C-alpha positions in Angstrom: 25.3 79.7 73.3 22.7 79.0 76.4 20.1 80.7 74.5 20.2 78.7 71.5 20.5 75.2 73.2 17.5 76.4 74.8 15.7 77.8 71.6 16.4 74.0 69.7 15.3 72.5 72.7 11.6 74.3 72.8 11.6 73.6 68.9 12.0 70.1 69.6 9.5 69.8 72.2 6.6 71.5 69.3 8.2 69.3 66.5 9.0 66.2 67.8 5.2 64.6 68.8 4.4 65.2 65.1 7.4 63.7 63.3 7.3 61.0 66.2 4.3 59.5 65.3 5.0 58.1 61.8 7.9 55.9 64.1 6.2 53.0 63.5 3.9 53.5 60.1 5.0 51.5 56.8 2.3 53.1 54.1 2.3 49.4 52.4 1.7 47.7 55.7 -0.7 50.4 57.1 -4.8 49.0 56.0 -7.0 52.3 55.7 -10.5 51.8 56.3 -13.2 54.6 55.8 -16.3 53.4 57.6 -20.0 55.5 56.7 -22.8 55.3 58.5 -25.1 56.9 56.3 -27.8 59.3 57.8 -26.6 59.3 61.4 -26.8 62.2 63.5 -24.1 63.5 65.7 -26.2 64.1 68.9 -27.5 60.4 68.8 -24.2 59.6 69.4 -23.0 59.2 73.1 -19.1 60.5 72.1 -20.6 63.7 71.3 -23.7 64.0 73.3 -23.9 62.6 76.7 -27.4 62.6 76.8 -27.8 60.0 74.2 -27.8 56.2 74.5 -24.4 54.8 75.0 -22.8 53.9 71.5 -20.0 51.9 72.7 -18.2 51.3 69.6 -17.8 55.0 68.7 -16.5 55.4 72.2 -14.0 52.6 71.7 -12.9 54.2 68.7 -12.8 57.6 70.3 -10.9 56.5 72.9 -8.4 55.3 70.7 -8.2 58.3 68.2 -9.7 61.5 67.9 -13.0 62.6 68.2 -14.3 65.6 65.9 -17.3 67.5 67.7 -17.6 69.9 65.1 -17.6 68.0 62.0 -20.5 68.8 59.4 -21.5 67.2 55.8 -21.6 70.1 52.7 -24.6 68.2 51.7 -27.5 66.4 53.6 -27.7 63.7 50.4 -26.0 60.2 50.2 -24.0 60.3 46.8 -22.6 63.6 46.8 -21.9 63.6 50.2 -19.4 60.9 49.3 -18.2 62.1 46.3 -16.9 65.0 48.4 -15.5 62.7 50.9 -13.4 60.8 48.0 -12.4 64.0 46.4 -11.7 66.7 48.9 -13.7 68.8 47.2 -17.1 70.3 48.0 -20.4 69.8 45.3 -20.2 72.7 43.5 -16.6 71.6 42.5 -17.4 68.1 42.0 -20.5 69.0 39.5 -22.4 66.2 42.0 -25.5 68.1 43.2 -28.2 65.2 44.0 -28.6 61.4 44.2 -30.0 61.2 40.7 -29.2 62.9 37.3 -25.7 63.6 38.5 -22.0 61.3 38.2 -18.5 62.1 39.2 -16.6 62.4 35.9 -14.4 65.3 37.0 -10.5 64.7 35.8 -9.3 65.2 39.9 -8.5 61.8 41.0 -10.9 60.1 43.9 -9.0 58.5 47.1 -9.3 55.3 45.8 -7.7 56.1 42.4 -4.9 58.1 44.6 -4.1 55.1 47.1 -4.4 52.7 44.3 -1.6 54.3 42.1 0.8 54.3 45.5 0.1 50.5 45.4 -2.8 49.7 47.6 -5.5 47.5 46.5 -9.2 48.9 47.1 -12.4 47.6 47.8 -15.7 49.0 48.2 -18.8 47.3 50.2 -22.2 49.0 49.4 -25.6 49.0 51.1 -27.7 50.9 49.1 -28.3 51.5 45.4 -27.5 55.6 45.2 -23.6 54.5 45.3 -24.0 52.4 42.3 -21.0 52.1 39.9 -22.5 53.4 37.4 -22.7 57.3 39.3 -19.0 57.0 38.5 -18.3 56.8 42.6 -16.3 53.8 42.0 -13.4 54.7 40.3 -10.1 53.4 41.4 -11.7 50.3 42.9 -10.5 47.1 42.2 -13.8 45.5 43.8 -17.0 47.3 44.0 -19.5 45.0 45.7 -23.0 47.2 45.1 -25.0 44.2 44.1 -28.1 45.3 45.9 -31.8 43.4 45.3 -34.9 45.1 46.3 -36.1 42.0 48.7 -38.7 43.7 49.6 -40.3 45.2 46.9 -39.7 48.6 48.1 -41.2 51.9 46.2 -38.5 54.3 47.0 -35.2 54.5 46.0 -33.6 55.1 49.6 -35.6 52.0 50.8 -33.7 49.6 48.6 -30.9 48.6 50.5 -28.6 45.7 51.8 -28.5 44.6 55.4 -25.4 46.2 57.3 -24.7 42.4 58.5 -24.7 41.3 55.1 -22.3 43.9 53.5 -20.1 43.9 56.8 -19.7 39.8 56.1 -18.8 40.4 52.1 -16.1 42.7 53.5 -14.7 40.3 56.0 -14.6 37.8 52.8 -12.7 39.7 51.0 -9.8 40.5 53.9 -9.8 36.9 54.4 -8.6 36.3 50.8 -5.7 39.0 51.1 -2.3 38.0 51.5 -0.9 41.1 53.2 -2.6 44.6 54.6 -1.7 46.8 51.9 -5.2 47.9 51.1 -8.1 50.8 51.2 -11.5 49.5 52.1 -14.6 52.1 52.1 -17.8 50.0 54.0 -21.0 51.8 53.9 -23.8 50.8 56.6 -27.1 51.8 55.7 -29.2 50.7 58.7 -30.2 54.5 60.3 -31.5 55.4 56.7 -35.4 55.1 56.8 -37.7 52.7 56.8 -36.3 52.5 60.4 -37.0 48.4 61.1 -34.5 47.4 64.0 -34.2 44.0 65.0 -36.2 43.3 67.9 -33.9 43.3 70.2 -33.2 47.0 69.8 -36.7 48.1 70.0 -38.0 48.7 73.3 -40.3 51.7 75.2 -39.3 55.3 74.7 -36.6 54.3 72.1 -37.6 55.0 68.7 -37.1 53.0 65.8 -34.8 55.3 64.4 -32.6 55.6 67.6 -32.9 51.7 67.6 -31.6 51.9 64.1 -28.5 53.8 65.3 -27.3 51.6 68.0 -27.6 48.2 65.8 -25.6 50.0 63.4 -22.9 50.6 66.2 -23.2 47.2 67.0 -23.0 45.8 64.0 -19.8 48.3 63.3 -18.4 46.9 66.8 -18.7 43.1 65.2 -16.5 44.3 62.0 -14.0 46.0 64.3 -13.7 42.6 66.7 -12.9 40.9 63.3 -10.1 43.1 62.8 -8.8 43.2 66.0 -8.7 38.9 65.6 -7.1 39.4 62.1 -4.4 41.6 63.6 -5.3 44.4 61.5 -6.5 46.9 63.6 -4.0 48.2 65.7 -1.8 49.2 62.7 -4.8 50.9 60.7 -5.7 54.2 59.8 -9.6 54.4 60.6 -12.2 57.4 59.9 -15.7 56.5 60.9 -18.1 59.5 59.9 -21.7 60.0 58.9 -22.3 61.2 55.6 -25.6 63.6 56.8 -28.3 63.8 59.4 -31.7 63.1 59.2 -34.7 65.8 59.9 -36.7 64.0 62.3 -39.5 66.4 61.8 -37.2 68.7 64.3 -38.1 71.6 61.5 -41.1 69.7 59.9 -38.7 67.7 57.3 -39.2 63.9 58.4 -35.9 62.5 56.8 -33.4 64.9 55.0 -32.3 66.4 51.7 -34.4 70.0 51.7 -33.1 71.6 54.9 -29.7 72.8 56.2 -30.6 72.9 59.9 -27.9 71.1 62.4 -29.9 67.9 62.5 -29.1 67.2 58.7 -25.4 68.2 58.4 -23.8 67.7 62.0 -22.2 64.9 62.0 -20.4 62.2 64.1 -16.8 62.0 62.9 -13.7 60.1 64.6 -10.7 59.3 63.5 -8.5 56.2 64.5 -4.8 56.4 63.6 -2.3 53.4 63.0 -1.1 52.4 66.8 -3.6 55.0 68.5 -1.4 57.9 68.2 -3.3 61.1 69.2 -1.2 64.0 68.1 -4.8 65.6 69.1 -7.0 64.7 72.3 -9.8 66.4 70.1 -10.5 68.4 67.2 -11.7 72.0 68.8 -12.4 73.6 65.3 -15.2 73.4 62.5 -14.4 70.7 60.4 -15.9 69.1 57.3 -16.5 65.7 55.1 -14.0 67.4 52.5 -11.4 67.2 55.3 -10.8 63.3 54.9 -9.0 63.1 51.9 -6.4 65.6 52.8 -6.1 63.9 56.3 -5.2 60.8 54.2 -2.3 62.6 52.5 -1.3 64.5 55.3 -0.8 61.4 57.7 1.6 59.7 55.0 3.1 62.8 54.3 2.2 62.6 50.7 1.4 65.4 47.8 -2.5 65.3 47.7 -2.9 64.8 44.0 -5.1 68.0 43.5 -5.8 71.1 45.1 -8.7 70.4 47.9 -11.6 72.3 49.1 -10.7 70.3 52.6 -7.4 70.3 55.0 -6.3 67.7 57.2 -7.9 67.5 60.1 -4.7 67.1 62.1 -4.0 70.6 61.2 -6.7 71.5 63.8 -7.4 74.5 61.7 -10.7 76.9 62.5 -12.2 77.3 59.4 -15.6 78.1 57.5 -17.8 75.6 56.5 -19.8 75.6 53.1 -23.5 73.9 52.7 -25.9 73.5 49.9 -29.0 71.9 49.2 -30.7 71.9 45.6 -32.8 69.1 46.4 -36.1 71.2 46.9 -35.6 72.9 43.6 -34.7 70.0 41.7 -37.2 67.8 42.9 -40.4 70.1 44.2 -39.8 73.6 42.2 -38.5 75.3 46.1 -35.9 77.5 46.2 -32.5 76.2 47.0 -30.6 76.4 50.2 -27.2 77.4 50.7 -25.4 78.2 54.2 -22.4 78.6 55.7 -21.2 78.3 59.7 -18.2 80.5 61.0 -17.5 79.1 64.6 -20.5 79.6 66.5 -22.5 81.0 64.2 -24.7 79.7 61.3 -26.3 81.7 58.3 -29.1 80.1 56.1 -29.1 81.9 52.5 -33.0 80.9 51.5 -35.9 83.4 50.7 -36.3 83.8 54.3 -33.1 84.6 55.6 -32.0 82.6 59.2 -29.2 83.1 61.3 -28.2 81.2 64.4 -26.2 81.0 67.3 -25.1 77.2 67.5 -23.7 77.4 71.1 -26.8 79.2 72.7 -29.2 77.7 70.2 -27.7 74.2 68.9 -31.6 73.3 67.8 -32.0 76.4 65.7 -35.1 77.4 67.1 -34.8 81.2 67.5 -33.7 83.0 63.9 -32.0 86.1 65.0 -31.3 87.1 61.3 -30.6 90.7 61.2 -28.0 90.9 64.2 -24.5 91.1 63.8 -22.6 89.3 62.0 -25.8 87.8 60.2 -25.3 90.5 57.2 -21.7 90.7 57.0 -21.8 86.3 56.3 -24.7 86.9 54.3 -22.8 89.0 51.9 -19.5 86.6 51.9 -22.0 83.6 51.1 -23.9 85.3 48.3 -19.9 86.4 47.0 -19.1 82.7 47.1 -21.7 80.9 45.2 -21.8 83.8 42.4 -18.0 82.2 41.7 -20.4 78.7 40.7 -22.0 77.4 37.8 -25.0 75.7 38.0 -25.0 72.3 37.5 -27.6 71.0 35.2 -28.5 67.3 35.5 -27.3 64.8 33.1 -29.4 62.6 31.3 -29.7 59.4 32.9 -28.5 56.3 31.2 -32.0 54.9 30.3 -30.9 51.2 31.2 -29.9 52.7 34.7 -33.1 54.6 35.0 -35.1 51.3 34.6 -32.6 49.5 36.7 -33.7 51.9 39.8 -37.0 51.8 38.8 -36.9 47.9 39.2 -35.2 48.4 42.3 -37.8 50.5 43.8 -37.1 54.1 42.8 -39.9 55.7 40.9 -39.7 59.4 41.7 -38.5 62.6 39.3 -35.2 62.9 38.1 -35.1 67.0 37.8 -37.8 70.0 36.8 -36.8 73.0 34.9 -37.3 76.1 37.2 -35.1 78.7 35.4 -36.7 82.6 35.2 -39.1 81.2 38.0 -39.4 82.5 41.6 -39.3 79.9 43.9 -41.4 79.5 47.0 -39.3 78.8 50.3 -39.2 75.3 51.2 -40.4 76.6 54.8 -43.5 77.5 53.5 -44.0 74.1 51.4 -42.6 71.0 53.5 -46.0 70.2 54.9 -46.7 68.9 51.3 -43.8 66.8 51.3 -45.6 65.0 54.8 -48.7 64.7 52.5 -47.0 63.1 49.6 -45.6 60.5 51.9 -49.0 59.5 53.3 -50.3 59.2 49.6 -47.5 56.8 48.9 -47.9 55.1 51.6 -51.7 54.8 50.9 -50.2 53.1 47.6 -47.7 50.7 48.9 -50.9 49.3 50.5 -53.0 49.3 47.6 -55.4 52.4 48.1 -54.6 53.6 44.8 -57.7 55.7 44.2 -57.5 57.2 47.8 -53.8 57.9 47.0 -54.6 59.4 43.8 -57.7 62.0 45.4 -54.8 63.3 47.8 -52.3 63.8 44.9 -54.5 65.3 43.0 -54.9 67.5 45.9 -51.3 68.5 46.0 -51.3 69.3 42.7 -54.1 71.8 42.9 -52.2 73.5 45.3 -48.8 73.4 44.1 -49.0 72.3 40.4 -45.3 73.1 39.8 -44.2 69.9 42.4 -43.2 67.4 39.3 -42.3 64.7 41.9 -46.3 65.1 43.2 -47.0 65.2 39.1 -44.5 61.4 38.5 -46.8 60.1 41.3 -49.6 60.7 40.5 -49.3 59.7 36.6 -48.1 56.4 37.7 -50.9 55.9 41.1 -53.5 57.3 38.3 -52.6 54.5 36.7 -52.6 51.5 38.9 -56.1 52.8 40.4 -57.5 52.5 37.0 -57.8 56.1 36.1 -56.7 55.7 32.6 -57.4 59.1 31.1 -56.4 60.9 33.9 -53.0 58.8 34.0 -52.8 59.7 30.4 -53.1 63.7 31.2 -50.4 63.4 33.3 -47.8 61.8 31.5 -48.7 64.4 28.7 -47.9 67.0 31.5 -44.4 65.5 32.1 -43.6 64.9 28.5 -44.3 68.7 27.9 -42.4 69.5 31.1 -39.3 67.0 30.4 -39.2 65.9 26.7 -35.9 64.2 27.0 -37.4 61.9 29.5 -38.2 58.5 28.5 -40.4 57.7 31.3 -43.1 59.4 30.7 -43.5 57.8 26.9 -43.0 54.4 28.4 -45.6 55.3 31.2 -48.5 56.1 28.2 -47.4 52.9 26.6 -47.7 51.2 29.6 -51.5 52.7 30.1 -52.6 52.0 26.5 -51.4 48.3 27.2 -53.6 48.1 30.3 -56.5 48.9 27.7 -55.8 46.4 25.5 -55.0 49.1 22.9 -51.9 47.7 21.6 -51.5 49.4 18.9 -51.2 52.7 20.3 -49.0 51.4 23.3 -46.7 50.0 20.5 -46.1 53.7 19.1 -45.0 55.0 22.4 -42.1 52.2 22.8 -41.3 52.7 19.1 -40.9 56.6 20.1 -38.3 55.7 23.0 -36.6 53.3 20.7 -36.3 55.6 17.9 -33.7 58.0 20.7 -32.4 54.9 22.3 -31.7 52.4 19.5 -29.9 50.1 22.2 -32.3 50.3 25.1 -33.0 46.6 25.9 -36.2 47.0 27.8 -37.9 48.7 24.8 -37.5 45.8 22.6 -38.6 43.6 25.9 -41.4 45.8 25.8 -42.3 45.3 22.3 -42.2 41.8 22.7 -44.5 42.1 25.7 -47.2 43.5 23.3 -46.7 41.1 20.8 -47.4 38.5 23.2 -50.4 39.6 24.0 -51.6 40.6 20.7 -50.5 36.7 20.1 -47.9 37.3 17.7 -45.5 35.0 18.5 -43.4 34.9 15.7 -42.9 38.9 16.6 -42.3 38.1 20.1 -39.8 35.8 19.8 -37.6 38.4 17.5 -37.8 41.1 19.8 -37.4 39.1 23.4 -34.1 38.3 21.5 -32.9 41.3 20.1 -33.6 42.5 23.9 -31.4 39.5 25.3 -28.9 40.1 22.9 -28.6 43.5 24.5 -28.6 42.5 28.1 -28.7 38.7 28.8 -29.7 39.4 32.1 -32.5 41.8 31.3 -35.3 40.6 34.3 -38.2 41.6 32.5 -37.1 39.5 29.4 -36.8 36.6 31.3 -40.3 37.3 33.0 -41.9 37.1 29.2 -39.6 34.2 28.7 -41.2 32.5 31.9 -44.7 33.4 30.7 -44.3 31.9 27.4 -42.9 28.8 29.0 -46.5 28.6 30.5 -48.2 29.1 27.3 -45.9 26.1 25.8 -46.9 24.1 28.7 -43.2 24.2 29.9 -43.8 24.5 33.5 -40.4 23.9 35.1 -38.6 25.9 32.6 -41.3 28.7 33.6 -40.4 28.1 37.3 -36.4 28.8 36.3 -36.9 31.7 34.4 -39.3 33.3 37.5 -36.5 32.6 40.0 -34.3 34.1 38.0 -36.2 37.0 37.8 -36.9 36.7 41.6 -33.1 36.9 42.4 -32.7 40.2 40.5 -36.1 42.2 41.4 -38.0 40.3 44.3 -41.2 42.7 43.1 -41.1 40.9 39.8 -44.0 42.0 37.6 -48.2 41.1 37.3 -49.0 37.6 37.8 -45.1 36.2 38.1 -45.8 35.2 42.0 -49.5 34.3 40.7 -48.3 31.9 38.2 -45.6 30.7 40.8 -48.5 30.0 43.1 -49.7 28.0 40.4 -46.6 26.0 39.7 -46.3 25.1 43.4 -50.1 23.7 43.3 -49.3 21.7 40.5 -46.1 20.0 42.2 -48.3 19.6 45.6 -46.4 22.4 47.4 -49.5 24.4 48.7 -47.4 25.8 51.6 -45.4 27.4 48.8 -48.0 28.3 46.9 -49.9 30.5 49.4 -46.6 32.4 49.9 -46.3 33.2 46.2 -50.3 34.2 46.1 -49.6 36.0 49.2 -46.0 37.9 47.4 -48.5 38.6 44.3 -51.0 40.7 46.9 -48.8 42.5 48.5 -46.6 43.6 45.8 -49.4 44.1 43.3 -52.7 44.6 45.4 -55.0 45.6 42.8 -54.7 42.2 41.1 -58.0 40.4 42.1 -56.1 37.1 40.9 -54.3 35.9 44.2 -57.3 36.8 46.5 -59.6 34.6 44.4 -57.0 31.4 44.3 -55.8 31.9 47.8 -59.4 31.9 49.2 -59.9 28.6 47.1 -57.1 27.1 48.6 -57.6 27.9 52.3 -61.2 26.6 51.6 -60.1 23.1 50.1 -57.9 22.9 53.2 -61.0 23.6 55.4 -60.0 27.1 56.8 -63.2 29.0 56.0 -62.4 31.8 58.6 -59.1 32.9 56.7 -60.7 32.2 53.1 -63.2 35.1 53.8 -60.8 37.3 55.7 -58.4 37.0 52.4 -61.6 38.0 50.3 -62.7 40.7 52.6 -58.8 42.2 51.9 -59.7 41.4 48.3 -63.0 43.3 48.4 -61.5 46.4 49.7 -58.1 46.4 47.4 -59.3 44.8 44.4 -63.1 43.9 44.0 -64.9 41.4 41.4 -68.0 40.0 40.8 -66.1 36.3 41.9 -64.9 38.1 45.4 -68.7 39.0 46.4 -69.8 35.2 45.0 -67.4 33.9 47.3 -67.9 35.7 50.1 -71.6 35.5 50.0 -71.0 31.4 49.4 -68.8 31.1 52.2 -70.9 32.8 54.8 -73.6 30.4 53.4 -71.6 27.1 54.0 -70.7 28.6 57.6 -74.2 29.2 58.1 -74.7 32.7 58.3 -77.3 33.6 55.7 -78.1 37.0 57.2 -74.1 37.9 56.4 -74.1 35.9 53.0 -77.3 38.2 51.8 -75.8 41.4 53.2 -72.6 40.5 50.8 -74.8 39.1 47.8 -76.5 42.9 47.6 -73.1 44.2 48.1 -72.0 42.4 45.2 -75.0 43.3 42.9 -75.3 47.0 44.0 -71.6 47.0 42.5 -72.3 44.6 39.7 -76.0 44.6 39.2 -76.1 42.4 36.0 -73.6 39.5 36.6 -75.3 36.2 35.6 -73.2 34.5 38.8 -74.3 37.0 41.2 -77.6 36.7 40.6 -77.6 33.1 40.3 -77.0 33.0 44.4 -80.3 34.8 45.2 -82.1 31.5 45.3 -79.4 30.0 47.8 -80.2 32.1 50.0 -83.4 31.8 52.0 -86.0 34.7 52.1 -83.4 36.9 50.1 -85.4 40.1 48.4 
């Protein structure tokens, strides 16, 4: 009898701590928060790396909860990572393998659908266009706030983001309106993602801009936690705070993320705070993954998961193998895909050049020890595992969503066909990605011709790199290399016959060349396959506008707005038409409407706004608009000329000349040289006036206006 009582006592010691953690918890009164900080490396968080700068919010939540130092993502990309968190399934099972060209449409429920079914209100607050509701990620949310605007005129998808402070403010507003705490909130903070632009107070010598953004994101979440405490929501909340993937920071040649599967991209910070700060584990000792988040919530509330999951509850503290993949290099650049598996301290990466690392001894993965035991056994297991996966082909992107992405800054390729090709190892090609980045940086500041030359060099070396091909077509168009741009767009049509973008590109080139009928042919081909494509009708209207066929212009503009009343391109055209009709105030209102959706707008939009403000006598606003046009459309010569004239009118001769010199580099026309020479002459610098006139005549030898200046410059020869 004594033995039985002793056994019962021992069992009670084992069982009671696990059971007792629920003694105060009521599912319907427990708010659940999933806070994801995008692009966050674990080694930049002081909880996981004592050598990192202090991240007090992470430290506070870890003190109140459980830290998991061995947490990994299954894929170093935002949309697939979040789909995994929301479903408990790895990317091959969600079918979402990249940020673009995929949407979640499987029957398995998302965490928001499951919690909503059980009575929780669900809300999401998003900071980047990559998690737009059209990706299917919004399933099950009562409220999904993803109205991201391009406030910077960014030219890459990743750069189109909302400030974390704004996203948090929206979440707080929503919480204030709730009558109880029975809700689930997904909060997405994007600050550590490139471009790294931390607030000035987070910039200091010896600290990288990336580190500055990590610290700022920590501060933002800290402010949100203070808000929860003030609302008395923190103590009884279940909070999961995690990074979706890391960042390369050039440690293996990759500046950002997506291509490689090294520790810097896979290892993420993860902390779980249970209600009333209960801690069944002090620290999670085992390797865990993002697929474990959903089953953890099921486990904590002792509810059955809605489907079989790849993840397991973090509270089980169960050692397991972590699978990761990246098909990004394959889809975007024609490089070999990467697959990896982590088993305890070992990490095996399957690519044409195999890699094997001991993470305990070599966390930076500098010494490839492939060939040593147990690398070949891990290779065999990984190959067997991935042989069961079907290769998901990218889906056709909804043309309206594609144009939405492009209007917000995404200008890259969707995916390329690589079937049957022997693909190079990304390690041997990663330098081309850096070169591509350099070319795009040149384009961003209007150096289109130089950018086009670099892109041609890339394509000569790697003709299958479609991302470079897409960019080269667009940038050659901007550079005025129309013949080359058409060649490149035609090559893209051959490679991707179902993609409408190159067809629209050719139409755009012909429009710029004034060949309006040829432009119309290509828009009509797009509309044939996509009869409800609102932008197609808006583009037809634009062509008719420039042909001065205003009857057809109005017909197709009306059709575009019927299909999409908020289409910014159509409102831009309405603005242009109002200017033609002399309805200046109406034009201004249309342009302001466009700018709300798309800060960059369209060619001449900000130029026209500047003219309107000048007519209203608002010259400072006028100068702002000219500068916006210069920033977003650096190859447009008109804003440089007009801004210089306005500055000269204000007797600011030095700044007027400076503006013209920028225009001469980026968008030279005869008027540029004429005004530079004239202004130097007015400033009594005849030598500089003569030098710039000669330069202008060399470029535009027959221009009568430049010829007329000869007589005004003393001793000009």
